[in-house]
C-alpha positions in Angstrom: -57.8 -73.7 -41.9 -55.4 -71.4 -40.2 -54.6 -71.3 -36.9 -55.2 -68.0 -34.8 -51.9 -66.0 -33.7 -51.4 -66.6 -30.5 -49.9 -63.2 -30.0 -53.3 -61.7 -30.7 -55.1 -63.6 -28.1 -56.3 -61.9 -24.6 -53.8 -64.1 -22.7 -50.6 -62.8 -25.1 -52.0 -59.2 -24.7 -52.2 -59.5 -21.0 -48.6 -60.9 -20.8 -47.5 -57.8 -22.9 -49.2 -55.5 -20.1 -47.6 -57.4 -17.4 -44.0 -57.0 -18.6 -44.6 -53.3 -19.5 -45.8 -52.8 -15.5 -42.9 -55.0 -14.7 -40.5 -53.1 -16.5 -42.2 -49.6 -15.3 -41.9 -51.3 -11.7 -38.1 -51.9 -12.1 -37.5 -48.3 -13.5 -39.2 -46.8 -10.6 -37.5 -48.8 -8.2 -34.0 -48.0 -9.9 -34.9 -44.4 -9.6 -36.0 -44.7 -5.8 -32.5 -46.3 -5.1 -30.7 -43.6 -6.8 -33.0 -40.9 -4.9 -32.3 -42.8 -1.7 -28.4 -42.7 -2.5 -28.4 -39.1 -3.5 -30.3 -38.2 -0.1 -27.6 -40.1 1.9 -24.7 -39.0 -0.4 -25.0 -35.1 -0.9 -25.2 -34.3 3.0 -22.0 -36.1 3.3 -20.5 -34.0 0.1 -21.8 -30.9 1.6 -19.8 -31.6 4.7 -17.1 -32.5 3.0 -17.0 -29.1 0.9 -17.7 -27.1 4.0 -14.8 -29.3 5.9 -12.3 -28.5 3.2 -13.3 -24.8 3.0 -12.6 -24.5 6.8 -9.5 -26.6 6.4 -8.1 -24.3 4.0 -8.8 -21.2 5.9 -7.1 -22.5 8.9 -4.2 -23.5 6.9 -3.9 -20.2 5.2 -3.9 -18.4 8.3 -1.6 -20.7 10.0 0.9 -20.2 7.0 0.5 -16.4 7.3 1.1 -16.5 10.8 4.4 -18.2 10.1 5.3 -16.0 7.5 4.8 -13.3 9.6 6.9 -14.8 12.2 9.6 -15.5 10.0 9.9 -12.1 8.8 10.1 -10.8 12.2 12.5 -13.4 13.2 14.8 -11.8 10.2 14.7 -8.4 11.8 17.7 -7.8 13.9 16.9 -6.1 17.1 19.5 -4.4 19.1 19.3 -2.7 22.8 21.4 0.4 23.5 22.5 0.5 19.7 25.4 2.7 18.8 26.7 3.3 15.1 29.8 5.0 14.4 30.7 6.9 11.1 32.6 9.9 9.7 31.3 12.5 7.3 32.9 12.9 3.8 35.6 15.4 5.7 36.4 13.0 8.3 34.6 14.4 11.0 33.3 11.7 13.4 29.5 11.2 14.4 27.6 8.8 16.5 24.3 7.6 16.4 23.2 6.0 19.8 19.5 4.7 20.5 17.6 2.9 23.3 16.8 0.4 20.8 17.1 -0.4 17.0 15.4 -2.7 14.8 16.7 -3.5 11.0 13.7 -3.8 8.7 14.6 -6.7 6.5 13.1 -5.4 3.3 14.6 -2.1 3.3 17.6 -2.5 5.6 16.8 0.7 7.3 17.0 1.1 11.2 13.9 2.1 13.1 15.2 3.9 16.2 13.9 4.5 19.6 15.2 7.4 21.4 17.9 8.4 19.4 20.9 10.5 20.4 23.1 12.1 17.8 26.4 13.5 18.3 28.3 15.5 15.6 32.0 16.2 15.8 32.7 14.0 18.6 35.9 14.4 20.5 36.1 18.1 19.3 35.7 20.9 21.4 32.3 21.8 20.1 29.6 18.8 20.0 26.4 19.2 18.7 23.8 16.6 20.3 20.5 15.7 19.0 17.8 13.9 20.6 14.1 13.0 19.7 11.7 10.0 20.4 12.2 7.9 17.4 13.6 8.1 14.0 15.1 6.3 11.1 18.7 5.5 10.0 19.2 5.0 6.5 23.0 3.7 6.1 22.7 3.3 2.2 21.4 7.0 1.7 23.6 8.2 4.7 20.3 10.0 6.2 18.8 9.8 9.6 15.2 11.3 10.1 14.2 11.7 13.5 11.1 13.0 15.1 9.2 14.2 17.0 10.1 16.2 19.8 13.4 17.0 18.5 16.0 18.7 20.8 19.1 20.2 19.5 22.1 21.3 21.5 24.3 23.1 19.7 27.9 23.3 21.6 29.3 25.9 18.9 26.5 28.6 18.9 25.2 28.1 22.6 21.6 27.8 21.1 19.0 25.1 21.9 16.4 24.3 19.7 13.2 22.5 19.5 11.7 21.0 16.1 9.3 18.5 15.1 12.0 16.9 12.9 15.6 16.9 11.9 17.0 15.3 8.7 20.9 14.4 9.1 22.9 14.0 6.3 25.9 12.0 7.7 28.1 12.5 4.3 27.9 16.1 4.9 27.2 16.4 8.4 24.4 18.8 7.7 21.5 19.0 9.6 18.0 20.3 8.1 14.5 20.9 9.3 11.6 22.4 7.4 8.6 21.8 10.0 9.3 25.0 12.1 11.8 25.6 14.7 11.7 27.2 18.2 15.2 28.5 19.9 16.7 30.0 22.5 20.5 31.3 23.4 22.9 33.9 23.5 21.0 36.5 21.4 17.5 35.6 23.2 14.8 33.5 21.5 13.9 33.2 18.0 11.1 31.2 15.7 11.5 30.3 12.2 9.9 28.1 9.4 13.0 26.1 8.8 16.9 25.8 9.9 20.2 24.5 8.5 23.3 23.4 10.5 26.2 23.3 8.7 29.8 22.8 9.5 28.8 20.4 12.5 27.4 23.5 14.4 29.7 26.0 13.3 27.2 28.0 11.4 23.1 27.7 11.7 20.7 29.5 9.2 17.1 30.2 9.9 14.5 31.1 7.5 11.2 32.3 7.9 7.4 32.7 6.3 4.4 34.0 7.2 4.3 35.1 10.8 7.9 33.8 11.1 9.8 36.5 9.5 13.2 35.8 11.0 16.2 35.0 8.4 19.7 35.1 9.3 22.9 33.2 10.2 24.5 32.6 13.5 28.3 32.2 13.1 29.8 32.0 16.2 
């Protein structure tokens, strides 16, 4: 007679079911612990990410401010600035200003209240004033405006114009934004002008309603 297989008995089957239930319970408890852990960890991770983002923004703001301040510190600021020079023919000029700031990137000077005197020391002096301007030592040009006033000692004319460009190499002053003038010959209005030879000769050109065209050669 063959003995019954104990694995096929009801007791054995009940034991297998209990083992499966116990294993399922362990798996559920593990998942539950993971879920609980994620619930605690995720808010912390979110806070860390948000805090890192804010910190990076603040850091970049501080760095940008420091870079701007460094750039400003590299600027050369002059009060009551005075620049002396000579044109190609040895005639002297002086560029004065209430204030001047040298741009570290371009090397140009921004002028506040500039005053230019051409042929300084000679019998005839052309003086040019304006609200502001730029002096480019490399290009040898001074561009000033607005509210330019030109007092020409050679011709006796006083000119008003929005802009004047002075070539410090040649001593020639030009403007193409219109000009109003008064002097010994009366008044005039022109579209553009050229002052040559340190004020010895002034040329006017007109267009449209400003038909004047001529040269004043004192």
